[in-house]
C-alpha positions in Angstrom: -253.8 74.3 73.0 -256.2 76.2 70.8 -255.5 79.5 72.7 -251.8 79.0 72.3 -252.0 78.2 68.6 -254.1 81.3 68.0 -251.7 83.5 69.9 -248.5 82.2 68.2 -250.1 82.4 64.8 -251.3 86.0 65.4 -247.9 87.1 66.7 -246.0 85.5 63.9 -248.4 86.9 61.3 -248.3 90.4 62.7 -244.6 90.7 63.3 -242.8 88.6 60.7 -242.5 91.4 58.1 -242.8 94.5 60.4 -239.4 95.8 61.5 -240.0 94.8 65.1 -238.7 91.2 65.3 -241.0 88.2 65.2 -238.5 85.9 66.9 -238.0 88.4 69.7 -241.8 88.6 70.4 -242.2 84.8 70.2 -239.3 84.3 72.6 -240.7 86.8 75.0 -244.1 85.1 74.8 -242.4 81.8 75.7 -240.4 83.3 78.5 -243.3 85.2 80.1 -246.2 82.7 79.6 -247.4 79.5 81.2 -247.3 77.8 77.8 -244.9 75.0 77.0 -242.8 75.2 73.9 -245.3 74.3 71.1 -242.5 72.4 69.2 -241.0 72.5 65.7 -244.2 71.5 64.0 -246.0 74.7 65.0 -243.0 76.8 64.2 -242.9 75.3 60.7 -246.7 75.8 60.2 -246.7 79.5 61.0 -243.6 80.1 58.8 -245.3 78.3 55.9 -248.3 80.6 56.4 -246.3 83.8 56.4 -244.2 82.8 53.4 -247.4 82.1 51.4 -248.6 85.6 52.4 -245.4 87.4 51.3 -245.4 85.5 48.0 -249.1 86.4 47.4 -248.4 90.1 48.1 -245.3 90.3 45.9 -246.3 87.9 43.2 -245.8 90.4 40.4 -242.3 91.2 41.5 -241.5 87.5 41.9 -242.9 86.7 38.5 -240.9 89.4 36.7 -237.7 88.6 38.7 -237.9 84.9 38.0 -238.5 85.4 34.3 -235.6 87.9 34.1 -233.2 85.3 35.5 -234.5 82.3 33.6 -234.3 84.2 30.3 -231.0 85.9 31.0 -232.6 89.3 30.8 -234.5 88.8 27.6 -237.7 89.4 29.5 -238.0 92.1 32.1 -234.4 93.1 31.6 -234.8 95.9 34.1 -235.4 93.3 36.8 -232.2 91.3 36.2 -229.9 93.3 38.3 -232.1 93.3 41.4 -232.8 89.6 40.9 -229.1 88.7 40.9 -228.6 91.0 43.8 -231.3 89.2 45.8 -229.6 85.9 45.3 -226.2 87.3 46.4 -227.7 89.0 49.4 -229.1 85.7 50.6 -225.8 83.8 50.6 -224.4 85.1 53.9 -227.6 84.2 55.7 -227.7 80.7 54.2 -224.0 80.0 55.2 -224.2 81.5 58.7 -227.7 80.0 59.3 -226.5 76.5 58.4 -223.5 76.8 60.7 -225.7 78.2 63.6 -228.2 75.4 63.1 -225.4 73.0 64.1 -224.4 75.1 67.1 -227.7 75.1 69.0 -226.2 76.4 72.2 -225.2 79.7 70.6 -228.8 80.4 69.6 -230.0 79.5 73.1 -227.6 82.0 74.6 -229.2 84.8 72.6 -232.7 84.0 73.6 -232.7 85.7 77.1 -234.8 88.8 77.8 -231.8 91.1 78.4 -230.3 90.4 74.9 -233.7 90.8 73.2 -234.3 94.0 75.1 -231.0 95.6 74.1 -231.3 94.5 70.5 -234.9 95.8 70.3 -233.8 99.2 71.6 -230.5 99.7 69.8 -231.5 98.5 66.4 -234.8 100.4 66.7 -232.8 103.6 67.2 -230.5 102.8 64.3 -233.6 102.2 62.0 -234.8 105.7 63.0 -231.5 107.3 62.1 -231.3 105.4 58.8 -234.8 106.5 57.9 -233.8 110.1 58.0 -232.0 109.5 54.8 -233.5 111.2 51.8 -232.8 108.2 49.6 -235.3 107.8 46.8 -233.7 105.0 44.7 -236.1 102.6 43.1 -236.4 98.9 43.6 -234.8 98.0 40.3 -231.7 100.0 41.0 -230.5 97.6 43.7 -227.1 96.3 42.6 -224.4 93.9 43.8 -222.7 96.3 46.2 -226.1 97.0 47.8 -226.6 93.2 48.0 -223.4 92.7 49.9 -224.3 95.4 52.5 -227.8 94.3 53.0 -226.9 90.6 52.9 -224.3 90.9 55.7 -226.7 93.1 57.7 -229.3 90.4 57.5 -227.0 88.0 59.3 -227.4 90.2 62.4 -231.0 89.1 62.6 -230.0 85.7 64.0 -229.9 87.6 67.3 -233.6 87.7 68.5 -234.8 91.2 68.9 -232.8 92.6 66.0 -235.5 91.9 63.4 -234.6 90.5 59.9 -236.9 92.9 58.2 -235.9 95.7 60.4 -232.1 95.3 59.8 -232.5 94.8 56.0 -234.7 97.9 55.7 -232.3 99.8 57.8 -229.4 98.9 55.6 -231.4 99.6 52.5 -232.4 103.1 53.7 -228.9 103.8 54.7 -227.6 103.2 51.2 -230.2 105.3 49.6 -233.2 103.2 48.7 -236.7 104.7 49.1 -238.9 103.4 51.9 -241.1 101.4 49.5 -238.0 99.9 47.7 -236.4 99.0 51.0 -239.5 97.2 52.2 -240.0 95.4 48.8 -236.4 94.2 48.7 -236.6 93.1 52.4 -239.7 91.1 51.6 -238.2 89.4 48.6 -235.1 88.4 50.7 -237.4 86.9 53.4 -238.7 84.2 51.0 -235.6 82.1 50.6 -234.7 82.6 54.3 -238.1 81.5 55.5 -238.3 78.6 53.0 -234.8 77.4 54.0 -235.6 77.6 57.7 -238.9 75.8 57.1 -237.2 73.0 55.1 -234.6 72.4 57.8 -237.2 72.4 60.6 -239.6 70.4 58.5 -237.1 67.6 58.1 -236.7 67.6 61.9 -240.5 67.4 62.3 -240.7 64.4 60.0 -237.8 62.7 61.8 -239.5 63.3 65.1 -242.8 62.0 63.9 -244.8 65.1 64.8 -247.2 64.8 61.9 -250.0 63.8 64.3 -250.6 67.5 64.9 -251.5 68.2 61.2 -254.9 69.8 61.9 -253.5 72.4 64.4 -250.7 73.0 62.0 -253.1 73.8 59.2 -255.1 76.1 61.4 -252.0 78.0 62.6 -250.7 78.3 59.0 -254.0 79.7 57.7 -254.3 82.3 60.5 -250.6 83.3 60.1 -251.1 83.7 56.4 -254.2 85.9 56.6 -252.8 88.1 59.4 -249.4 88.4 57.7 -251.0 89.6 54.4 -253.0 92.2 56.3 -249.9 93.2 58.3 -247.8 93.7 55.1 -250.6 95.9 53.6 -250.8 98.0 56.7 -247.0 98.4 56.9 -246.7 99.5 53.3 -249.4 102.1 53.8 -247.8 103.4 57.0 -244.2 103.7 55.7 -245.4 105.5 52.6 -247.4 108.1 54.5 -245.5 108.4 57.8 -242.2 106.5 57.5 -240.7 104.0 59.9 -241.0 106.2 63.0 -244.1 104.4 64.4 -242.1 101.2 64.5 -239.0 103.0 65.9 -241.1 104.4 68.8 -242.7 101.0 69.4 -239.3 99.4 69.6 -237.8 102.0 71.9 -240.8 101.8 74.3 -240.7 98.0 74.4 -236.9 98.0 74.8 -237.0 100.4 77.7 -239.8 98.5 79.4 -238.0 95.2 79.0 -234.7 96.6 80.3 -236.5 98.2 83.3 -238.0 94.8 84.1 -234.7 93.1 83.8 -232.7 95.4 85.9 -235.4 96.2 88.4 -235.6 92.6 89.5 
């Protein structure tokens, strides 16, 4: 159990905010390993850990955006547009996510290796193409039309292998945001998505009486938090100096290997 907790927390922490799909990696782990499904409690724990990490990393942006909304732009007026845009961009994911949560069989259909492999490969290539954009728009220039594009792109991430962070960064780069701005906006969008998912699953955990695994949950959350914070820091350094190409190459290689394994057997 300890080995499984460590592995899940590490994978979740490393992949949640990188454009390589955390859900895809976790589903592959479950399909390929001897481990049983760790259950909703552990899923909630690692998501809590990662959301704490992203809030800690982006606390300055979050503080300014929150104040801009609460004061109607009297404070940090330059952040009001991007704040409203972040709210709008979240709406499609909330609506579709709520509907999919009630249609469990649809999610199960998307969790097979072949679907994950194709999504990893195709959306990795699309990220590489989008990253060739010379867009240099700043974070605070994100507007409502940008929010609509990025928000509907984010819905595609319900397909494991697509990557929520990957598809939102792809859309952001395609419409002219700089690499840093694309990553920052993607991380901000992850907060309500992860919190919403955590609340839904947390309610199910309480209903199922799984609170007896509290200590393993706390361990998993802490590991995921620390690893996610380090992963975010590394990602921001990489995309500013090199771009998204290392992640594109990784996705293409993994996608090809998975497809070869699927069709070879």
